[in-house]
C-alpha positions as CSV (number, residue, x, y, z in Angstrom):
1,M,23.8,-0.3,2.2
2,S,21.6,2.3,0.3
3,V,18.1,3.2,1.6
4,P,16.1,0.0,0.4
5,G,13.0,0.4,-2.1
6,Y,9.6,1.0,-0.9
7,Q,8.8,-3.0,-1.2
8,E,11.4,-3.8,1.2
9,F,10.1,-1.7,4.0
10,M,6.5,-3.3,3.8
11,Y,7.3,-6.3,6.0
12,P,9.2,-4.5,8.7
13,F,6.4,-1.6,8.7
14,L,3.8,-4.3,9.5
15,V,6.2,-6.1,12.0
16,V,6.4,-2.5,14.0
17,L,2.7,-2.1,13.9
18,S,2.0,-5.9,14.8
19,D,1.6,-4.9,18.5
20,G,-2.0,-3.5,17.5
21,E,-1.1,-0.2,19.0
22,E,-1.0,3.4,17.3
23,H,2.4,4.4,15.8
24,T,3.3,7.7,14.5
25,L,5.1,8.5,11.3
26,Q,8.1,9.8,13.2
27,E,8.3,6.3,15.1
28,M,8.3,4.4,11.9
29,Y,11.1,6.6,10.6
30,E,13.1,5.9,13.4
31,S,12.1,1.9,13.8
32,L,12.7,1.5,10.1
33,A,16.3,3.4,10.1
34,D,17.3,1.4,12.9
35,Y,15.9,-2.0,11.4
36,F,17.8,-1.5,8.3
37,K,20.9,-0.1,10.1
38,L,21.0,2.9,8.0
39,T,23.9,5.3,8.5
40,E,23.2,9.1,9.2
41,S,24.3,10.0,5.7
42,E,21.7,7.4,4.4
43,I,19.0,8.7,6.5
44,T,19.7,12.2,5.4
45,E,20.4,11.6,1.5
46,K,18.0,13.5,-0.5
47,L,16.0,12.7,-3.8
48,P,17.4,14.5,-6.7
49,S,14.8,17.2,-6.2
50,G,16.3,18.0,-2.9
51,Q,13.0,18.4,-1.3
52,Q,12.7,15.2,0.6
53,T,15.0,12.5,1.9
54,L,14.9,8.9,0.4
55,L,14.0,7.5,3.6
56,V,10.7,9.7,4.0
57,N,9.9,9.1,0.4
58,R,10.1,5.3,0.5
59,I,8.3,5.1,3.7
60,G,5.6,7.3,2.4
61,W,5.0,5.0,-0.8
62,T,5.1,2.1,1.7
63,R,2.4,3.5,3.8
64,T,0.3,4.2,0.8
65,Y,0.2,0.8,-0.7
66,L,-0.1,-0.8,2.8
67,N,-3.1,1.7,3.3
68,K,-4.6,0.9,-0.2
69,A,-4.3,-2.9,0.5
70,G,-6.3,-2.6,3.6
71,L,-3.3,-3.7,5.7
72,I,-3.1,-0.6,7.8
73,R,-5.3,2.3,8.7
74,V,-4.7,6.0,9.2
75,V,-6.1,6.6,12.7
76,R,-5.3,10.5,12.4
77,R,-2.8,12.4,10.5
78,A,0.6,10.6,10.6
79,V,-0.7,7.9,13.0
80,F,-1.3,4.4,11.9
81,Q,-2.5,0.9,13.2
82,I,-2.3,-2.4,11.7
83,T,-5.7,-4.0,10.5
84,D,-7.1,-7.4,11.2
85,E,-6.6,-8.1,7.4
86,A,-2.8,-8.0,7.8
87,F,-3.1,-11.1,9.9
88,N,-5.0,-13.2,7.4
């Protein structure tokens, strides 16, 4: 399996946050890599620019769109929490 597209990360991202607690970005990287059963080489695979991994990039876009949709909120830098809107 290769690293999924950002859309495929949306539901599992919300599932991790569904406990209502605050979660760090690092926790999300680990939880979502486990969820998709990514190998070490998939986790460390870089974008063509070589500046960022695919995993970090995809989770970053997921986070951006979920935040814009009002489904998550940024509590502080790299810390997130699900919103009530996500349960509606």
